[in-house]
LORO-968206 format. One record per residue (C-alpha): residue in one letter; x negated, y, z negated. Coordinates in nm, 2 decimals. Each point is the difference from the previous one (the first is absolute). Layout:
+----+--------+--------+--------+
: aa :     xx :     yy :     zz :
+----+--------+--------+--------+
:  a :      X :      Y :      Z :
...
+----+--------+--------+--------+
This chain:
+----+--------+--------+--------+
: aa :     xx :     yy :     zz :
+----+--------+--------+--------+
:  x :  -9.88 :   9.54 : -13.75 :
:  x :   0.02 :  -0.38 :   0.04 :
:  x :  -0.06 :  -0.14 :   0.34 :
:  x :   0.20 :  -0.28 :   0.17 :
:  x :  -0.04 :  -0.11 :   0.36 :
:  x :   0.32 :   0.00 :   0.21 :
:  x :   0.00 :  -0.25 :   0.28 :
:  x :   0.31 :   0.16 :   0.14 :
:  x :  -0.15 :   0.35 :   0.03 :
:  x :  -0.36 :  -0.12 :   0.04 :
:  x :  -0.12 :   0.25 :  -0.25 :
:  x :  -0.05 :   0.04 :  -0.38 :
:  x :   0.30 :   0.12 :  -0.21 :
:  x :  -0.09 :   0.21 :  -0.29 :
:  x :   0.19 :   0.01 :  -0.33 :
:  x :  -0.08 :   0.28 :  -0.26 :
:  x :  -0.11 :  -0.14 :  -0.33 :
:  x :  -0.05 :   0.18 :  -0.33 :
:  x :  -0.36 :  -0.07 :  -0.10 :
:  x :   0.09 :   0.00 :  -0.37 :
:  x :   0.31 :  -0.21 :   0.00 :
:  x :  -0.03 :  -0.20 :   0.33 :
:  x :   0.36 :   0.09 :   0.08 :
:  x :   0.10 :   0.14 :   0.34 :
:  x :   0.03 :   0.37 :  -0.01 :
:  x :  -0.02 :   0.30 :   0.23 :
:  x :   0.02 :   0.34 :  -0.16 :
:  x :  -0.19 :   0.33 :   0.00 :
:  x :  -0.10 :  -0.04 :  -0.37 :
:  x :  -0.23 :  -0.29 :   0.09 :
:  x :  -0.26 :   0.22 :   0.15 :
:  x :  -0.36 :   0.00 :  -0.12 :
:  x :  -0.32 :   0.16 :   0.14 :
:  x :  -0.14 :  -0.16 :   0.31 :
:  x :  -0.32 :  -0.14 :  -0.15 :
:  x :   0.19 :  -0.14 :  -0.30 :
:  x :   0.26 :  -0.16 :   0.24 :
:  x :  -0.27 :  -0.18 :   0.20 :
:  x :  -0.16 :  -0.14 :  -0.33 :
:  x :   0.33 :  -0.20 :  -0.06 :
:  x :  -0.02 :  -0.20 :   0.32 :
:  x :   0.01 :  -0.37 :  -0.04 :
:  x :   0.03 :  -0.31 :   0.23 :
:  x :   0.27 :   0.02 :   0.26 :
:  x :   0.11 :   0.35 :  -0.10 :
:  x :  -0.02 :   0.35 :   0.14 :
:  x :   0.07 :   0.33 :  -0.17 :
:  x :   0.28 :   0.23 :   0.11 :
:  x :  -0.16 :   0.35 :   0.00 :
:  x :   0.27 :   0.26 :   0.04 :
:  x :  -0.04 :   0.36 :   0.12 :
:  x :   0.12 :   0.21 :  -0.30 :
:  x :   0.32 :   0.20 :   0.07 :
:  x :  -0.05 :   0.38 :  -0.01 :
:  x :  -0.38 :  -0.03 :   0.03 :
:  x :  -0.18 :   0.30 :   0.17 :
:  x :  -0.21 :  -0.26 :   0.18 :
:  x :   0.10 :  -0.28 :   0.23 :
:  x :  -0.13 :  -0.35 :  -0.02 :
:  x :  -0.04 :  -0.10 :   0.36 :
:  x :  -0.05 :  -0.34 :   0.16 :
:  x :  -0.16 :  -0.10 :   0.33 :
:  x :   0.12 :  -0.36 :   0.06 :
:  x :  -0.22 :  -0.17 :   0.25 :
:  x :   0.16 :  -0.33 :   0.12 :
:  x :  -0.15 :  -0.31 :   0.16 :
:  x :  -0.36 :   0.14 :  -0.03 :
:  x :  -0.15 :  -0.30 :  -0.18 :
:  x :  -0.15 :  -0.28 :   0.22 :
:  x :   0.02 :  -0.37 :  -0.10 :
:  x :  -0.36 :   0.02 :  -0.13 :
:  x :   0.10 :   0.28 :  -0.23 :
:  x :  -0.18 :   0.28 :   0.19 :
:  x :   0.17 :   0.34 :   0.04 :
:  x :   0.06 :   0.13 :   0.35 :
:  x :  -0.25 :   0.27 :   0.12 :
:  x :   0.27 :   0.26 :   0.03 :
:  x :   0.12 :  -0.05 :  -0.35 :
:  x :  -0.36 :   0.01 :  -0.13 :
:  x :  -0.05 :   0.33 :   0.16 :
:  x :   0.32 :   0.13 :  -0.15 :
:  x :  -0.10 :  -0.12 :  -0.35 :
:  x :  -0.34 :   0.17 :   0.03 :
:  x :   0.17 :   0.32 :   0.13 :
:  x :   0.26 :   0.03 :  -0.28 :
:  x :  -0.25 :  -0.10 :  -0.27 :
:  x :   0.27 :  -0.07 :  -0.26 :
:  x :   0.15 :  -0.30 :  -0.18 :
:  x :   0.04 :  -0.29 :   0.25 :
:  x :   0.11 :  -0.35 :  -0.08 :
:  x :   0.11 :  -0.33 :   0.17 :
:  x :   0.38 :  -0.04 :   0.01 :
:  x :   0.17 :  -0.33 :  -0.08 :
:  x :   0.01 :  -0.08 :   0.37 :
:  x :  -0.25 :   0.07 :   0.28 :
:  x :  -0.02 :   0.38 :  -0.05 :
:  x :  -0.17 :   0.28 :  -0.17 :
:  x :   0.15 :   0.27 :  -0.22 :
:  x :  -0.16 :   0.34 :  -0.02 :
:  x :   0.12 :   0.23 :  -0.28 :
:  x :  -0.07 :   0.37 :  -0.06 :
:  x :   0.15 :   0.31 :  -0.16 :
:  x :   0.13 :   0.29 :   0.21 :
:  x :   0.09 :   0.35 :  -0.10 :
:  x :   0.17 :   0.06 :   0.34 :
:  x :   0.18 :  -0.24 :   0.23 :
:  x :   0.05 :  -0.05 :   0.38 :
:  x :   0.32 :   0.11 :   0.17 :
:  x :   0.11 :  -0.34 :   0.12 :
:  x :  -0.13 :  -0.33 :   0.15 :
:  x :  -0.03 :  -0.33 :  -0.17 :
:  x :  -0.05 :  -0.30 :   0.23 :
:  x :  -0.30 :  -0.01 :   0.23 :
:  x :   0.07 :  -0.31 :   0.21 :
:  x :  -0.31 :   0.03 :   0.22 :
:  x :  -0.23 :  -0.02 :  -0.31 :
:  x :   0.24 :  -0.22 :  -0.20 :
:  x :   0.00 :   0.24 :  -0.29 :
:  x :   0.27 :   0.17 :  -0.21 :
:  x :  -0.04 :   0.33 :  -0.19 :
:  x :   0.20 :   0.08 :  -0.32 :
:  x :   0.00 :   0.29 :  -0.24 :
:  x :   0.36 :   0.00 :  -0.14 :
:  x :   0.07 :  -0.11 :  -0.36 :
:  x :  -0.02 :  -0.38 :   0.03 :
:  x :  -0.13 :  -0.31 :  -0.17 :
:  x :  -0.33 :  -0.15 :   0.13 :
:  x :  -0.11 :  -0.36 :  -0.09 :
:  x :  -0.36 :   0.01 :  -0.12 :
:  x :  -0.22 :  -0.31 :   0.01 :
:  x :  -0.31 :   0.15 :  -0.14 :
:  x :  -0.21 :  -0.19 :   0.25 :
:  x :  -0.21 :   0.30 :   0.10 :
:  x :  -0.18 :   0.01 :   0.34 :
:  x :  -0.38 :  -0.02 :   0.00 :
:  x :  -0.18 :   0.07 :   0.32 :
:  x :  -0.37 :   0.06 :   0.10 :
:  x :  -0.12 :   0.31 :  -0.19 :
:  x :   0.35 :   0.07 :  -0.13 :
:  x :   0.23 :  -0.12 :  -0.28 :
:  x :   0.35 :   0.11 :  -0.07 :
:  x :   0.04 :   0.25 :  -0.29 :
:  x :   0.20 :  -0.13 :  -0.29 :
:  x :   0.26 :   0.28 :   0.03 :
:  x :   0.17 :   0.18 :   0.29 :
:  x :  -0.18 :   0.32 :   0.10 :
:  x :   0.13 :   0.33 :   0.12 :
:  x :  -0.03 :  -0.01 :   0.38 :
:  x :   0.26 :   0.25 :   0.13 :
:  x :  -0.20 :   0.14 :   0.30 :
:  x :  -0.13 :  -0.34 :   0.12 :
:  x :   0.35 :  -0.15 :  -0.02 :
:  x :   0.16 :   0.29 :   0.18 :
:  x :  -0.27 :   0.00 :   0.27 :
:  x :   0.05 :  -0.38 :   0.06 :
:  x :   0.38 :   0.04 :   0.00 :
:  x :  -0.01 :   0.28 :   0.26 :
:  x :  -0.23 :  -0.21 :   0.22 :
:  x :   0.25 :  -0.30 :  -0.01 :
:  x :   0.32 :   0.20 :   0.01 :
:  x :  -0.07 :   0.32 :   0.20 :
:  x :   0.37 :   0.05 :   0.10 :
:  x :   0.10 :   0.02 :  -0.37 :
:  x :  -0.22 :   0.31 :  -0.03 :
:  x :   0.17 :   0.19 :   0.28 :
:  x :   0.22 :   0.29 :  -0.10 :
:  x :   0.37 :  -0.07 :  -0.02 :
:  x :   0.19 :   0.10 :   0.32 :
:  x :   0.17 :   0.34 :  -0.03 :
:  x :   0.36 :  -0.02 :  -0.11 :
:  x :   0.21 :  -0.02 :   0.31 :
:  x :   0.33 :   0.19 :   0.03 :
:  x :   0.30 :  -0.22 :  -0.06 :
:  x :   0.08 :  -0.18 :   0.33 :
:  x :   0.35 :  -0.14 :   0.07 :
:  x :   0.02 :  -0.34 :   0.15 :
:  x :   0.20 :  -0.04 :   0.32 :
:  x :   0.10 :  -0.35 :  -0.12 :
:  x :   0.20 :  -0.10 :  -0.30 :
:  x :  -0.15 :  -0.25 :  -0.25 :
:  x :   0.23 :  -0.27 :   0.13 :
:  x :  -0.11 :   0.07 :   0.36 :
:  x :  -0.37 :  -0.02 :  -0.10 :
:  x :   0.04 :  -0.33 :  -0.17 :
:  x :   0.20 :  -0.14 :   0.30 :
:  x :  -0.27 :   0.11 :   0.24 :
:  x :  -0.28 :  -0.14 :  -0.22 :
:  x :   0.16 :  -0.34 :  -0.05 :
:  x :   0.07 :  -0.03 :   0.37 :
:  x :  -0.36 :   0.06 :   0.10 :
:  x :  -0.20 :  -0.29 :   0.15 :
:  x :  -0.14 :  -0.06 :  -0.35 :
:  x :   0.33 :   0.08 :  -0.17 :
:  x :   0.01 :  -0.32 :  -0.20 :
:  x :  -0.34 :   0.10 :  -0.16 :
:  x :   0.13 :   0.35 :  -0.09 :
:  x :   0.31 :  -0.15 :  -0.15 :
:  x :  -0.21 :  -0.23 :  -0.21 :
:  x :  -0.22 :   0.29 :  -0.12 :
:  x :   0.29 :   0.23 :  -0.07 :
:  x :   0.14 :  -0.28 :  -0.22 :
:  x :  -0.32 :  -0.02 :  -0.19 :
:  x :  -0.14 :  -0.31 :   0.16 :
:  x :  -0.34 :   0.14 :   0.09 :
:  x :  -0.20 :  -0.33 :  -0.03 :
:  x :  -0.11 :  -0.14 :   0.33 :
:  x :   0.02 :   0.35 :   0.16 :
:  x :  -0.25 :   0.21 :  -0.21 :
:  x :  -0.27 :  -0.07 :  -0.25 :
:  x :   0.17 :   0.21 :  -0.28 :
:  x :   0.33 :   0.17 :  -0.08 :
:  x :  -0.18 :   0.34 :   0.04 :
:  x :  -0.09 :  -0.08 :   0.36 :
:  x :   0.36 :  -0.10 :   0.07 :
:  x :   0.12 :   0.33 :  -0.16 :
:  x :  -0.21 :   0.21 :   0.23 :
:  x :   0.09 :  -0.20 :   0.31 :
:  x :   0.38 :   0.03 :  -0.07 :
:  x :  -0.03 :   0.37 :  -0.08 :
:  x :  -0.18 :   0.06 :   0.33 :
:  x :   0.29 :  -0.16 :   0.18 :
:  x :   0.24 :   0.23 :  -0.19 :
:  x :  -0.23 :   0.30 :   0.09 :
:  x :   0.02 :  -0.10 :   0.37 :
:  x :   0.38 :  -0.03 :   0.02 :
:  x :   0.08 :   0.29 :  -0.23 :
:  x :  -0.24 :   0.25 :   0.17 :
:  x :  -0.20 :   0.01 :  -0.32 :
:  x :   0.29 :   0.11 :  -0.21 :
:  x :  -0.16 :  -0.05 :  -0.34 :
:  x :   0.32 :   0.03 :  -0.20 :
:  x :   0.17 :  -0.27 :   0.21 :
:  x :  -0.31 :  -0.22 :  -0.01 :
:  x :  -0.01 :   0.01 :  -0.38 :
:  x :   0.37 :  -0.06 :  -0.03 :
:  x :   0.00 :  -0.30 :   0.24 :
:  x :  -0.30 :  -0.16 :  -0.17 :
:  x :   0.16 :   0.04 :  -0.35 :
:  x :   0.30 :  -0.19 :   0.13 :
:  x :  -0.21 :  -0.29 :   0.12 :
:  x :  -0.07 :  -0.30 :  -0.23 :
:  x :  -0.37 :   0.04 :   0.09 :
:  x :  -0.01 :   0.32 :  -0.22 :
:  x :   0.09 :  -0.21 :  -0.30 :
:  x :  -0.29 :  -0.24 :   0.02 :
:  x :  -0.21 :   0.03 :  -0.31 :
:  x :  -0.36 :   0.09 :  -0.01 :
:  x :  -0.08 :  -0.36 :  -0.06 :
:  x :   0.26 :  -0.25 :   0.10 :
:  x :   0.29 :  -0.04 :   0.25 :
:  x :   0.37 :   0.06 :  -0.01 :
:  x :   0.06 :  -0.37 :  -0.05 :
:  x :  -0.27 :  -0.05 :  -0.26 :
:  x :  -0.05 :   0.34 :  -0.17 :
:  x :  -0.25 :   0.08 :  -0.28 :
:  x :   0.22 :   0.15 :  -0.26 :
:  x :  -0.26 :   0.22 :  -0.16 :
:  x :  -0.06 :   0.20 :   0.32 :
:  x :   0.20 :   0.27 :   0.17 :
:  x :   0.06 :   0.04 :   0.37 :
:  x :  -0.29 :   0.17 :   0.17 :
:  x :   0.24 :   0.23 :   0.19 :
:  x :   0.10 :   0.15 :  -0.34 :
:  x :  -0.36 :   0.15 :  -0.02 :
:  x :   0.03 :   0.36 :   0.14 :
:  x :  -0.36 :   0.01 :   0.11 :
:  x :   0.03 :  -0.33 :   0.18 :
:  x :   0.32 :   0.11 :   0.17 :
:  x :  -0.15 :   0.34 :   0.11 :
:  x :  -0.32 :  -0.14 :   0.14 :
:  x :   0.18 :  -0.29 :   0.19 :
:  x :   0.24 :   0.24 :   0.16 :
:  x :  -0.28 :   0.24 :   0.09 :
:  x :  -0.20 :  -0.29 :   0.16 :
:  x :   0.31 :  -0.12 :   0.19 :
:  x :   0.07 :   0.35 :   0.14 :
:  x :  -0.37 :   0.06 :   0.09 :
:  x :  -0.06 :  -0.33 :   0.17 :
:  x :   0.32 :   0.00 :   0.20 :
:  x :  -0.11 :   0.17 :   0.33 :
:  x :   0.32 :  -0.03 :   0.20 :
:  x :   0.37 :   0.03 :  -0.09 :
:  x :   0.32 :  -0.14 :   0.15 :
:  x :   0.17 :   0.22 :   0.26 :
:  x :   0.36 :  -0.11 :   0.08 :
:  x :   0.06 :  -0.04 :   0.37 :
:  x :   0.21 :   0.26 :   0.17 :
:  x :   0.34 :  -0.13 :   0.09 :
:  x :   0.07 :   0.01 :   0.37 :
:  x :   0.29 :   0.23 :   0.10 :
:  x :   0.33 :  -0.13 :   0.10 :
:  x :   0.14 :   0.07 :   0.35 :
:  x :   0.23 :   0.26 :  -0.15 :
:  x :  -0.29 :   0.18 :  -0.19 :
:  x :  -0.21 :   0.00 :   0.32 :
:  x :   0.29 :   0.15 :   0.20 :
:  x :   0.05 :   0.28 :  -0.26 :
:  x :  -0.37 :   0.08 :  -0.01 :
:  x :  -0.01 :   0.03 :   0.38 :
:  x :   0.31 :   0.21 :   0.00 :
:  x :  -0.16 :   0.24 :  -0.26 :
:  x :  -0.32 :   0.04 :   0.20 :
:  x :   0.20 :   0.08 :   0.32 :
:  x :   0.20 :   0.25 :  -0.19 :
:  x :  -0.32 :   0.17 :  -0.14 :
:  x :  -0.16 :   0.01 :   0.34 :
:  x :   0.31 :   0.18 :   0.15 :
:  x :  -0.01 :   0.25 :  -0.28 :
:  x :  -0.36 :   0.08 :   0.05 :
:  x :   0.06 :   0.07 :   0.37 :
+----+--------+--------+--------+
């Protein structure tokens, strides 16, 4: 892949290049063994190493961001992580470290660890390879990714303990006391109603760090007002523009080669599960006060019952 610095995005853009022809390309047939791919690296290029579709093993990536100091040293935490994983590790094109290994089993969920500034990936994806392997005291990166299933899963469970909790039991279908229109009306008339109107419309920026965070927050609101009516929550979210945001991109500037994340059945299920589990209280409509006529009739009924009992 050819690198070009983008002042607007403040990061490198990467264009796939066929090593034989020099033409831009991006297809599954371009794949070669990892060690062979690294040998083709030249100046100002990285290699796009793709997890093979249908493989019984998973090529995983631990992407450690902002862990390289101005003097080129690696943060102590990342050094410990590199020693622990003991697999292929290299410097990324920015100020980070990529750790690659093979897995024969994958975690249940959990990708972004903001406290450690790391991201975990194991789905089929393209990974830019620089070939600039990490060399530390008494340790040098292997030339190929190693099989490290148990270490990867142990680390993931430590960083994402909630992802490893069993799914909540399937709740019986609950019927909301409010209609979808009533729920949206109450939500948009809250103190932060303008915020929720923005998020419902797909404008999550400025409110949450990612569309996924916005998804969960909006669904928790739907859970509160619907009494955790799962069917209504799913139906209402599907009607919102937020559900049509692509995995990478926004409604206004979509990335055409991606599909909406809400179309992923596993993502939909775990987000609904999380919203229902994390919503501790639900909305209870206020009891309407009785009219004078209703109060009179109730008193009359009680008097009548008391006379009969005597």
